[in-house]
VOGU-3710 file (C-alpha; in Angstrom, 3 decimals, decimal comma):
1> mnkniyrtmk> -46,031/18,706/193,558  -44,876/15,090/193,889  -41,495/14,724/192,131  -42,512/11,461/190,409  -45,672/13,062/189,005  -43,665/16,083/187,846  -41,138/13,793/186,144  -43,917/11,857/184,369  -45,335/15,129/183,015  -41,953/16,279/181,733
11> qkrliifips> -40,694/12,913/180,492  -39,897/12,842/176,784  -41,578/10,412/174,445  -39,117/7,749/173,227  -39,077/7,094/169,490  -37,195/4,010/168,314  -36,057/4,480/164,718  -35,492/1,393/162,522  -36,855/1,920/158,985  -36,105/-1,576/157,651
21> iegggveknl> -36,675/-4,580/159,912  -35,073/-7,645/158,323  -35,137/-10,309/161,027  -31,399/-10,502/161,809  -29,362/-10,103/164,988  -29,933/-6,352/165,193  -33,669/-6,920/165,132  -33,509/-9,564/167,857  -31,941/-6,965/170,123  -34,470/-4,390/168,964
31> fiisnylkdk> -37,427/-6,546/170,032  -35,890/-7,482/173,384  -34,856/-3,922/174,304  -38,109/-2,304/173,120  -40,328/-4,727/175,009  -38,253/-4,302/178,161  -38,495/-0,497/178,005  -42,281/-0,515/177,642  -42,656/-1,012/181,423  -40,056/1,641/182,251
41> inkisvitvs> -41,070/4,517/179,990  -44,571/5,962/179,628  -44,660/6,616/175,897  -42,728/4,555/173,347  -43,168/4,576/169,574  -41,407/2,638/166,818  -40,913/4,211/163,398  -40,453/1,635/160,671  -41,587/0,855/157,135  -41,587/-2,895/157,871
51> kkfrnkfnkk> -45,098/-3,584/159,171  -44,886/-7,387/159,022  -42,950/-7,490/162,313  -45,629/-5,606/164,255  -46,463/-8,677/166,350  -42,912/-8,766/167,727  -43,579/-5,595/169,722  -45,675/-5,338/172,854  -49,120/-3,803/172,255  -48,226/-0,911/174,564
61> ikfislkanf> -45,713/0,285/171,971  -47,158/2,618/169,337  -46,349/1,571/165,777  -45,726/4,416/163,315  -45,697/3,209/159,717  -47,498/3,618/156,393  -50,812/1,903/155,680  -50,133/0,585/152,166  -48,261/-2,743/152,014  -46,409/-1,477/148,936
71> wdtigrrkkf> -43,870/0,370/151,067  -42,600/-2,862/152,617  -41,406/-4,008/149,183  -39,077/-1,079/148,454  -35,311/-1,231/148,954  -33,511/-0,658/152,240  -32,085/2,762/151,333  -35,502/4,006/150,202  -36,973/2,797/153,483  -34,419/4,949/155,303
81> fvglfllfle> -35,730/8,103/153,627  -39,372/7,134/154,122  -38,587/6,497/157,792  -36,880/9,901/158,053  -39,959/11,578/156,589  -42,155/9,844/159,192  -39,755/10,966/161,925  -39,799/14,528/160,586  -43,613/14,561/160,803  -43,479/13,291/164,398
91> ilkdrnilvf> -41,006/16,017/165,362  -43,290/18,670/163,844  -46,145/17,388/166,017  -44,141/17,006/169,239  -40,635/18,234/170,009  -40,551/16,695/173,474  -39,009/13,450/172,213  -35,829/11,393/172,466  -34,817/9,332/169,422  -33,167/5,936/169,870
101> cfqgnvyctl> -31,694/5,078/166,469  -31,005/1,466/165,451  -30,480/2,051/161,736  -29,636/4,791/159,250  -27,561/6,400/161,973  -25,951/9,188/159,922  -29,186/10,359/158,277  -31,148/10,162/161,512  -28,501/12,006/163,544  -28,297/14,813/160,965
111> lckllgikii> -32,074/15,283/160,997  -32,273/15,280/164,796  -29,426/17,719/165,273  -30,786/20,109/162,622  -34,110/20,134/164,481  -32,636/20,274/167,985  -33,743/16,763/169,043  -31,691/14,558/171,357  -30,579/11,242/169,880  -29,005/8,002/171,102
121> vrsnsapdgw> -27,300/5,994/168,358  -26,844/2,246/168,611  -24,082/1,327/166,160  -24,458/-2,272/165,052  -21,394/-3,168/163,006  -17,709/-2,268/163,151  -16,640/0,904/161,284  -14,275/-1,233/159,177  -17,308/-2,075/157,063  -18,675/1,426/156,456
131> sqnkfkhlvf> -15,912/4,062/156,771  -13,272/2,916/154,308  -12,822/5,980/152,081  -11,717/9,373/153,414  -14,952/11,178/152,566  -17,116/8,659/154,424  -14,678/8,709/157,330  -14,999/12,488/157,687  -18,792/12,388/157,375  -19,159/9,695/160,015
141> kyvfknadki> -16,696/11,396/162,337  -18,427/14,771/162,121  -21,976/13,431/162,380  -21,379/10,950/165,200  -19,635/13,600/167,305  -23,002/15,358/167,454  -25,001/12,410/168,779  -25,901/12,718/172,468  -24,889/9,116/173,193  -23,471/6,292/171,105
151> ivnsldfkkk> -23,907/2,699/172,220  -21,780/-0,143/170,856  -21,956/-3,811/171,772  -18,362/-4,925/172,255  -15,196/-3,580/173,859  -13,254/-3,940/170,600  -15,987/-1,927/168,914  -15,584/0,777/171,553  -11,839/0,887/170,900  -12,448/1,157/167,146
161> fkskfnihte> -14,618/4,245/167,610  -11,955/5,817/169,794  -9,052/5,081/167,441  -10,851/5,926/164,182  -13,003/8,881/165,217  -11,740/9,882/168,683  -15,316/9,462/169,929  -16,299/8,074/173,331  -18,984/5,399/173,280  -20,836/3,308/175,840
171> ciynplnkke> -20,393/-0,452/175,577  -23,430/-2,583/176,397  -23,268/-6,250/175,518  -26,224/-7,844/173,763  -28,815/-9,039/176,309  -28,777/-12,821/175,974  -31,943/-14,694/176,914  -30,492/-18,157/177,525  -33,757/-19,638/178,746  -35,653/-18,603/175,616
181> iiekskiknk> -32,927/-19,925/173,296  -32,851/-23,308/175,027  -36,665/-23,590/174,999  -36,885/-22,682/171,306  -34,149/-25,182/170,465  -36,477/-27,955/171,626  -38,919/-27,205/168,810  -38,200/-29,795/166,149  -37,356/-28,825/162,598  -38,241/-30,822/159,479
191> ikfdkkklnl> -34,611/-30,958/158,367  -32,872/-34,150/159,442  -29,173/-34,406/160,246  -27,071/-37,490/159,564  -25,275/-38,120/162,863  -22,696/-40,254/161,079  -21,445/-37,145/159,304  -19,807/-33,943/160,526  -22,620/-31,382/160,462  -21,653/-27,759/159,795
201> invgrytdqk> -23,982/-24,775/159,898  -23,900/-21,079/159,048  -26,798/-18,719/159,769  -26,750/-15,233/158,288  -27,856/-12,978/155,448  -26,494/-13,843/152,002  -24,418/-10,677/151,620  -20,807/-9,689/150,972  -20,435/-8,924/154,683  -21,248/-12,496/155,744
211> dqitllkavn> -18,867/-13,911/153,079  -20,328/-17,432/152,912  -18,318/-17,988/149,728  -15,241/-18,443/151,947  -17,032/-21,273/153,753  -17,922/-22,917/150,438  -14,307/-22,670/149,283  -13,180/-24,297/152,537  -15,539/-27,265/152,301  -14,666/-27,680/148,629
221> liknkvnfnl> -11,089/-28,395/149,730  -12,172/-31,088/152,192  -15,035/-32,723/150,289  -12,951/-35,830/149,635  -11,328/-35,859/153,089  -14,198/-35,415/155,552  -17,683/-36,919/155,484  -19,719/-33,759/156,134  -22,967/-31,907/155,523  -23,165/-28,102/155,435
231> livgrgieke> -26,382/-26,165/156,010  -26,420/-22,435/155,211  -29,500/-20,593/156,485  -30,462/-17,120/155,306  -31,614/-14,919/152,463  -30,134/-12,103/150,422  -28,665/-10,868/147,178  -25,709/-13,283/147,141  -27,877/-16,418/147,065  -27,528/-16,959/143,321
241> nlqdyikknn> -23,718/-16,661/143,478  -23,598/-19,205/146,293  -25,841/-21,574/144,344  -23,633/-21,216/141,254  -20,514/-22,087/143,258  -22,195/-25,137/144,786  -23,283/-26,373/141,356  -19,956/-25,733/139,585  -17,992/-27,562/142,292  -20,336/-30,551/142,626
251> lsnqvqlidy> -21,224/-29,775/146,234  -24,997/-30,243/145,915  -24,982/-33,544/147,806  -23,104/-32,024/150,743  -24,270/-28,410/150,905  -27,813/-27,132/151,306  -29,085/-23,540/151,271  -32,374/-22,964/153,069  -34,425/-19,818/153,571  -34,302/-17,583/156,636
261> qpnpfnliks> -35,720/-19,282/159,744  -37,276/-17,219/162,560  -36,256/-20,037/164,914  -32,940/-21,576/163,787  -32,032/-22,898/167,250  -32,924/-26,555/166,723  -30,822/-26,519/163,553  -27,858/-25,049/165,436  -28,335/-27,504/168,295  -28,376/-30,446/165,857
271> sdifcltsly> -25,103/-29,409/164,217  -21,515/-30,066/165,315  -19,814/-26,833/164,256  -21,109/-23,323/163,776  -18,987/-21,517/161,169  -18,952/-17,714/160,908  -17,092/-16,190/157,957  -18,040/-12,503/158,259  -15,765/-9,687/157,086  -16,999/-7,447/159,911
281> eglpnvlles> -19,579/-7,588/162,690  -20,576/-5,782/165,862  -21,193/-8,551/168,349  -22,703/-11,471/166,398  -25,709/-12,837/168,306  -25,488/-16,112/166,458  -22,157/-16,938/168,130  -23,626/-16,278/171,565  -26,626/-18,442/170,703  -24,309/-21,220/169,544
291> qvlkrfiiss> -22,446/-21,030/172,851  -25,729/-21,273/174,774  -26,497/-24,439/172,783  -22,973/-25,758/173,404  -21,865/-25,980/169,789  -18,237/-25,731/168,721  -17,484/-22,451/166,947  -15,042/-21,682/164,162  -15,135/-17,988/163,296  -13,303/-15,406/161,258
301> ncptgpreil> -11,318/-13,057/163,450  -13,194/-10,122/161,982  -13,769/-6,751/163,602  -15,537/-6,831/165,968  -16,948/-9,377/168,392  -15,829/-12,933/167,546  -12,449/-12,667/169,281  -14,155/-11,184/172,338  -16,868/-13,859/172,419  -14,379/-16,692/171,875
311> ldgkagflfd> -11,975/-15,267/174,468  -9,015/-14,992/172,081  -9,631/-18,507/170,782  -9,903/-20,252/174,149  -13,585/-20,965/173,486  -13,302/-21,951/169,817  -11,158/-21,392/166,727  -10,391/-18,116/164,963  -9,009/-17,648/161,444  -8,151/-14,589/159,357
321> ikdykklsel> -10,972/-13,248/157,180  -11,177/-14,899/153,730  -8,564/-17,525/154,685  -10,539/-20,509/153,437  -7,484/-22,791/153,518  -7,027/-22,238/157,248  -10,754/-22,723/157,786  -10,604/-26,070/155,980  -7,666/-27,130/158,189  -9,566/-26,190/161,351
331> iiyysknrkl> -12,625/-28,190/160,270  -10,441/-31,238/159,656  -8,682/-30,764/162,998  -11,999/-30,626/164,840  -13,236/-33,760/163,076  -10,245/-35,667/164,471  -10,195/-34,126/167,964  -13,810/-33,720/169,080  -13,385/-34,970/172,640  -10,272/-32,887/173,254
341> lskriefgyk> -11,961/-29,734/171,975  -15,144/-30,183/174,039  -13,322/-28,305/176,838  -13,423/-25,150/174,731  -17,191/-25,465/174,390  -17,605/-25,671/178,166  -15,207/-22,766/178,705  -17,256/-20,564/176,388  -20,523/-21,555/178,052  -19,226/-20,785/181,545
351> nlkrfdfkqn> -18,175/-17,290/180,473  -21,556/-16,182/179,132  -22,228/-14,186/182,316  -20,898/-11,077/180,572  -24,030/-11,083/178,443  -26,452/-11,229/181,359  -29,978/-10,530/180,110  -31,272/-8,412/183,004  -28,096/-6,428/183,656  -27,561/-5,363/180,044
361> lknyfeiins> -31,198/-4,332/179,635  -30,855/-2,306/182,816  -27,789/-0,618/181,318  -29,834/0,422/178,278  -32,549/1,893/180,458  -30,073/3,875/182,568  -28,591/5,591/179,496  -32,025/6,356/178,044  -33,347/7,522/181,402  -30,462/9,983/181,737
371> li> -31,672/11,818/178,611  -35,413/11,341/178,744
//
């Protein structure tokens, strides 16, 4: 029998597990990787409760979800358990599968290992954010040791897994589609920027992790020193707290919150500085996108990703997490030294080769292919 035909017959079905699709950086990678794999692997399915993103996946990819729209309105944690139930049903029907987990990694790994199913885990954010107490640390350490492969997206992230859990991981940088980002940035947005002012932007979910309150505290210190506008783009549970701070500190004329944008690239391109204030990350896509669009970046030196992307500060500015005073100083410094600092923008742009679109997608396929 022809070896290729034999392999096709034996090849496992790939199930991509992501119960709650929310439109952030993780999901951008999800869509890119899934659609790339559809031409490499015969059978691919996606298990999710979030049906509204169906059009982001190629039609060749089978969508496993629930029919009623009600399920898309439930909370994230509940979606995890609904997704696990759907996965359990799929395993009962067909055990010749490989699970590629993007979310709910601990739950999904436990289920797969109990049922003897191979699993690849893609960990999306540094363990500093989710393994703080001793009990959680032990749970994560034990569970992750049983995954067949763990993929992380930065070298610092890889080191964190080794030092915290003594677990080997594979590092694959996020596949960066420069051409698509540049093309989408040409699509005009209704929001107008005043070129006479220093335009700052932050794009991210309104959550504790993204810590936009630190950015608001920073601009509050400089509101009488620098003529600026700040645009914060996102959605989430912290929106009301951010609005309250803006109102109490009379920042309404300088700071604007707008809802999540599926295409924020023209907004980023029209700004002067992209500010990231996260407490922890994995490898923040939005910084890479800002580098593609040649924007100056000021970022928290959070674990993990920003320091790696900004090449230890040679391609932008780094400040300690929550240090809003330092952030305010860096914004002022940039406002007075734009021409001098343009060299850092160019340095960052020239070093984007590490995130090569084709090579990193190929790396994903090679790991999956080794287990499928």
